VEXMIGU-326698 format. One line per field, with one value per residue: residue number from 1; residue in one letter; x, y, z of N, C-alpha, C in turn. Coordinates in pm, whole numbers. Atoms other than C-alpha are relative to their C-alpha. Layout:
num: (NUM/...) .
residuo: (a/...) .
neast: (X/...) .
nnorth: (Y/...) .
nup: (Z/...) .
caeast: (X/...) .
canorth: (Y/...) .
caup: (Z/...) .
ceast: (X/...) .
cnorth: (Y/...) .
cup: (Z/...) .
This chain:
num: (1/2/3/4/5/6/7/8/9/10/11/12/13/14/15/16/17/18/19/20/21/22/23/24/25/26/27/28/29/30/31/32/33/34/35/36/37/38/39/40/41/42/43/44/45/46/47/48/49/50/51/52/53/54/55/56/57/58/59/60/61/62/63/64/65/66/67/68/69/70/71/72/73/74/75/76/77/78/79/80/81/82/83/84/85/86/87/88/89/90/91/92/93/94/95/96/97/98/99/100/101/102/103/104/105/106/107/108/109/110/111/112/113/114/115/116/117/118/119/120/121/122/123/124/125/126/127/128/129/130/131/132/133/134/135/136/137/138/139/140/141/142/143/144/145/146/147/148/149/150/151/152/153/154/155/156/157/158/159/160/161/162/163/164/165/166/167/168/169/170/171/172/173/174/175/176/177/178/179/180/181/182/183/184/185/186/187/188) .
residuo: (m/k/k/r/s/e/f/r/p/v/i/k/g/v/l/f/w/v/v/f/m/l/m/y/a/l/q/k/l/l/p/y/i/p/v/t/l/f/v/a/v/d/e/s/n/f/q/h/f/k/a/s/f/f/a/y/l/f/l/s/v/i/e/f/l/i/f/r/k/r/i/v/n/k/k/s/y/c/f/a/r/l/t/a/t/i/f/t/p/w/i/v/f/l/t/w/y/v/i/p/a/v/y/g/r/l/p/g/n/v/l/e/i/v/y/g/n/i/i/t/l/i/v/g/i/l/a/v/i/l/e/r/g/f/e/q/i/v/y/n/k/s/l/i/v/t/l/l/g/l/f/a/i/s/i/m/l/y/i/v/l/t/f/n/l/p/w/i/d/v/f/k/e/a/d/w/k/e/s/t/n/l/l/w/r/i/y/v) .
neast: (92/33/-35/114/8/83/-14/98/108/-26/-110/52/90/-84/-59/109/14/-116/16/116/-47/-85/89/31/-125/-53/68/-57/-140/-11/134/-3/105/-21/17/140/83/3/2/114/-26/64/46/134/12/-35/-146/-42/25/-103/-129/-1/-8/-136/-94/4/-55/-146/-54/11/-107/-126/4/-25/-141/-81/25/37/-62/59/144/32/105/-8/130/84/-70/17/140/46/-43/77/135/-10/-22/130/89/-56/73/132/-25/-15/134/78/-54/-11/130/60/12/102/133/36/-28/12/-127/-97/-30/-135/-75/-104/65/38/-123/-38/98/-29/-122/33/81/-89/-70/98/31/-111/5/120/-24/-89/81/81/-93/-34/116/10/-97/62/96/-43/15/30/-9/101/-36/-118/46/75/-94/-79/90/19/-128/-16/98/-47/-109/56/77/-87/-78/88/75/-92/-6/133/95/133/99/76/-77/43/101/99/97/-28/74/75/143/68/6/46/125/129/15/-59/85/119/-43/-26) .
nnorth: (23/-122/4/-24/-132/20/131/102/0/80/-65/-120/50/39/-124/-69/68/-38/-140/0/51/-106/-104/38/7/-135/-63/56/-40/-147/-50/-145/-61/4/137/33/-56/88/143/47/-17/109/110/-25/10/-129/-9/88/-75/-105/63/45/-121/-54/102/-1/-129/1/98/-58/-101/77/57/-110/-39/106/18/-129/-25/90/-26/-70/-99/-24/-46/118/85/-56/-7/137/38/-82/58/127/-34/-41/116/112/29/56/140/66/14/99/136/51/33/118/108/-31/5/135/100/-52/-22/109/58/-24/-115/41/17/-134/-67/63/-47/-140/-10/47/-106/-112/37/-3/-142/-58/49/-57/-144/-11/32/-120/-107/22/-46/-145/-63/-14/-111/-133/-84/-139/-93/25/124/-31/-78/93/91/-76/-30/123/30/-94/37/124/-32/-74/92/98/-69/-60/101/75/-70/-43/93/-56/42/113/112/41/104/-21/-105/-124/-15/-124/25/-4/-135/-97/-71/59/23/130/105/9/58/142) .
nup: (-111/-74/-142/-89/-63/-120/-63/39/-99/-120/-73/-66/-105/-115/-53/-70/-129/-83/-42/-90/-130/-55/-53/-139/-76/-23/-113/-122/-9/-2/-32/-2/83/146/47/-23/107/116/-32/-77/-143/-74/86/52/146/58/6/109/124/3/30/140/83/-1/50/147/44/-15/94/134/11/15/135/94/-9/60/144/60/130/100/11/123/-27/-144/-49/-20/-98/-135/-39/-20/-134/-93/-3/-71/-141/-55/-8/-76/-125/31/37/-130/-56/75/-7/-137/-55/64/-100/-100/59/43/-103/-136/-68/11/-133/-50/51/94/130/48/43/127/98/26/81/136/61/32/125/109/24/75/138/63/23/117/118/27/40/141/76/-16/91/132/-8/40/-119/36/-113/-102/-69/-82/-115/-84/-65/-98/-110/-78/-63/-111/-102/-62/-92/-113/-85/-68/-104/-102/-73/-87/-128/-42/60/19/-97/50/53/134/-2/-107/27/-72/-125/6/17/-129/-56/99/-28/27/144/31/-58/83/127/-20) .
caeast: (6595/6418/6556/6306/6186/6003/6008/5840/5500/5605/5931/5748/5484/5757/5930/5594/5559/5912/5848/5506/5671/5927/5637/5565/5926/6018/5754/5903/6262/6205/5888/5922/5670/5840/5844/5492/5358/5431/5435/5169/5136/4913/4743/4414/4283/4321/4692/4726/4568/4807/5109/5006/4960/5301/5475/5354/5438/5793/5849/5728/5969/6255/6148/6144/6491/6629/6472/6432/6673/6484/6133/5986/5671/5746/5402/5210/5468/5440/5063/5005/5202/5026/4689/4798/4917/4575/4398/4632/4459/4126/4275/4381/4026/3869/4105/4154/3782/3718/3789/3594/3299/3310/3454/3445/3714/4027/4113/4421/4651/4920/4681/4558/4917/4997/4676/4759/5106/4972/4714/4989/5186/4872/4788/5133/5098/4742/4848/5127/4883/4650/4944/5038/4684/4688/4992/4765/4542/4567/4624/4448/4435/4108/4223/4558/4386/4149/4434/4646/4344/4274/4643/4655/4334/4477/4796/4599/4363/4637/4835/4553/4353/4663/4654/4282/4045/3704/3392/3261/3398/3372/3155/2965/2650/2685/2583/2427/2091/2010/2073/1914/1613/1247/1269/1496/1269/970/1162/1263) .
canorth: (-14954/-14670/-14591/-14596/-14266/-14414/-14700/-15025/-15068/-15349/-15172/-14847/-15043/-15191/-14854/-14700/-14961/-14880/-14504/-14561/-14765/-14488/-14249/-14442/-14496/-14128/-14019/-14252/-14153/-13778/-13673/-13306/-13069/-13037/-13416/-13450/-13235/-13512/-13843/-14054/-13982/-14274/-14584/-14418/-14466/-14095/-14113/-14407/-14191/-13908/-14141/-14283/-13933/-13808/-14140/-14133/-13765/-13808/-14120/-13937/-13650/-13900/-14072/-13738/-13649/-13984/-13987/-13613/-13611/-13893/-13752/-13644/-13463/-13323/-13161/-13487/-13677/-13443/-13394/-13769/-13821/-13534/-13686/-14029/-13871/-13712/-14044/-14275/-14227/-14308/-14626/-14715/-14653/-14861/-15157/-15180/-15191/-15493/-15748/-15560/-15537/-15898/-16090/-15865/-15815/-16022/-16260/-16107/-15812/-16008/-16102/-15742/-15613/-15864/-15768/-15398/-15449/-15649/-15377/-15112/-15298/-15337/-14967/-14869/-15084/-14965/-14601/-14655/-14818/-14520/-14282/-14437/-14379/-14025/-13954/-13987/-13700/-13358/-13125/-12803/-12495/-12579/-12933/-12805/-12550/-12821/-13061/-12795/-12694/-13054/-13103/-12789/-12890/-13238/-13101/-12860/-13133/-13385/-13127/-12942/-13253/-13416/-13154/-13073/-13364/-13277/-13320/-13603/-13945/-14104/-14399/-14264/-14062/-13702/-13621/-13293/-13461/-13489/-13123/-12966/-12746/-12825/-12798/-13101/-13302/-13220/-13317/-13655) .
caup: (-8036/-7857/-7512/-7228/-7090/-6792/-6545/-6647/-6476/-6242/-6152/-6081/-5885/-5663/-5630/-5537/-5261/-5135/-5130/-4970/-4693/-4648/-4589/-4269/-4163/-4201/-3951/-3693/-3772/-3820/-3634/-3723/-3881/-4224/-4257/-4116/-4399/-4650/-4464/-4295/-3923/-3824/-3964/-4059/-4411/-4476/-4394/-4631/-4903/-4816/-4823/-5160/-5306/-5196/-5268/-5627/-5660/-5527/-5737/-6049/-5980/-5940/-6263/-6447/-6319/-6432/-6778/-6854/-7149/-7324/-7282/-7615/-7495/-7150/-7117/-7164/-6961/-6662/-6670/-6707/-6387/-6214/-6308/-6187/-5862/-5807/-5872/-5680/-5340/-5505/-5651/-5295/-5177/-5454/-5432/-5055/-4982/-5209/-4932/-4663/-4903/-5023/-4728/-4423/-4165/-4217/-3931/-3774/-3816/-4000/-4280/-4301/-4326/-4602/-4782/-4748/-4893/-5187/-5252/-5239/-5509/-5720/-5677/-5800/-6110/-6181/-6143/-6398/-6641/-6605/-6635/-6971/-7093/-6956/-7176/-7480/-7364/-7522/-7226/-7323/-7101/-6926/-6847/-6720/-6496/-6367/-6292/-6124/-5916/-5810/-5736/-5519/-5339/-5279/-5127/-4911/-4786/-4711/-4513/-4335/-4246/-4099/-3824/-3811/-3875/-4018/-3809/-4026/-4114/-4457/-4356/-4056/-4083/-3981/-3626/-3738/-3809/-3440/-3371/-3675/-3689/-3732/-4112/-4128/-3897/-4116/-4431/-4289) .
ceast: (-19/36/-122/6/-84/31/-104/-107/28/113/-52/-98/78/64/-104/-19/113/-16/-117/41/91/-83/-41/126/53/-67/56/145/18/-136/-7/-100/31/-20/-147/-91/-21/-13/-125/34/-69/-50/-142/-1/40/151/58/-22/106/136/6/12/144/103/1/57/153/63/-5/105/135/7/31/148/92/-11/-21/59/-60/-148/-26/-100/-8/-135/-92/58/-30/-147/-62/35/-73/-141/1/20/-131/-90/51/-71/-138/13/20/-137/-77/52/3/-135/-69/-20/-100/-143/-46/10/-31/138/91/35/146/71/103/-59/-40/122/47/-94/27/123/-23/-80/90/78/-96/-35/109/-4/-120/18/90/-77/-88/86/36/-116/-15/100/-58/-97/64/-30/-19/-3/-101/29/121/-41/-77/94/85/-85/-23/128/22/-98/44/110/-53/-75/90/81/-91/-70/89/-1/-137/-104/-137/-100/-75/92/-58/-119/-105/-92/30/-85/-85/-150/-76/-19/-52/-136/-124/-18/55/-89/-127/33/17/-127) .
cnorth: (130/-17/36/140/-6/-137/-97/-7/-80/61/123/-38/-39/123/84/-61/40/143/14/-46/102/113/-29/-2/140/70/-50/46/151/62/153/55/-3/-139/-39/53/-100/-148/-35/6/-106/-104/21/-12/130/14/-95/69/108/-59/-45/119/50/-102/0/129/-1/-98/54/108/-69/-58/107/38/-103/-2/130/24/-86/29/85/113/22/42/-120/-91/49/3/-138/-47/80/-57/-132/24/38/-121/-114/-25/-62/-145/-81/-26/-112/-142/-55/-47/-119/-111/35/-7/-142/-101/50/20/-122/-51/21/114/-39/-12/135/76/-57/49/146/19/-47/107/118/-28/10/145/66/-40/59/149/20/-30/118/114/-12/42/151/74/24/118/128/92/145/86/-30/-129/23/78/-90/-91/72/38/-122/-40/90/-32/-127/28/70/-94/-96/66/51/-107/-96/61/36/-88/65/-60/-126/-106/-39/-96/15/114/121/10/127/-23/12/142/104/56/-78/-34/-136/-113/-17/-70/-151/-65) .
cup: (78/148/82/58/127/58/-59/109/127/83/73/110/126/63/74/138/95/52/96/140/69/61/144/85/33/117/132/22/18/30/14/-100/-150/-59/9/-111/-114/30/79/149/85/-101/-54/-153/-67/-13/-104/-135/-18/-39/-145/-95/-7/-47/-152/-57/5/-98/-143/-23/-21/-142/-105/1/-65/-152/-77/-139/-111/-26/-124/27/151/59/29/107/142/43/15/141/108/15/75/149/67/21/87/133/-25/-46/128/60/-70/17/142/54/-67/104/110/-55/-30/114/141/59/-11/140/39/-69/-105/-141/-58/-49/-134/-111/-38/-87/-143/-73/-40/-129/-120/-35/-83/-146/-74/-30/-122/-128/-37/-52/-148/-89/5/-91/-139/-6/-52/119/-44/127/110/78/91/125/98/78/105/121/89/74/122/114/72/101/124/95/76/111/111/82/79/140/55/-69/-17/100/-44/-59/-136/6/110/-39/86/125/-1/-11/132/51/-98/36/-40/-148/-39/51/-82/-132/13/46) .
């Protein structure tokens, strides 16, 4: 029987939820700059994306350390997890907004917290399923450079935008339209 070289999807999904929750607890327990770089600092959607990114990254590092001697193809193993880490915040975005799109606002904070926790578990499991598929990819130089670039950009955005929010929100129209020049007014 072949020994496992990774967590089972449901186990990793639950562990992802645990690490994700730690991303919120650590900010309250250790509100210092080094910790703030990696944990969620408030309840904004962006901070949930940040927490999911770093939770999946940290969990994948732990998984690698536990199973490293059993891993046959370390390159595919590591890049599959890196790719899943990059996509995890987008899975949060896609899955969490299903209820707001279909139903609207949930009646009460308790129901929203329960929904958020269920989504976090689902996200962890979906990320693992994608990760398993990503292990089948041939990681050539251009793909590796692309992934490392996206990974570096992700880290930079999650850290920088924690301290310096951008001027535009994801769902609100930019306020620059009102103050633009005549050319824009003619175009519209």
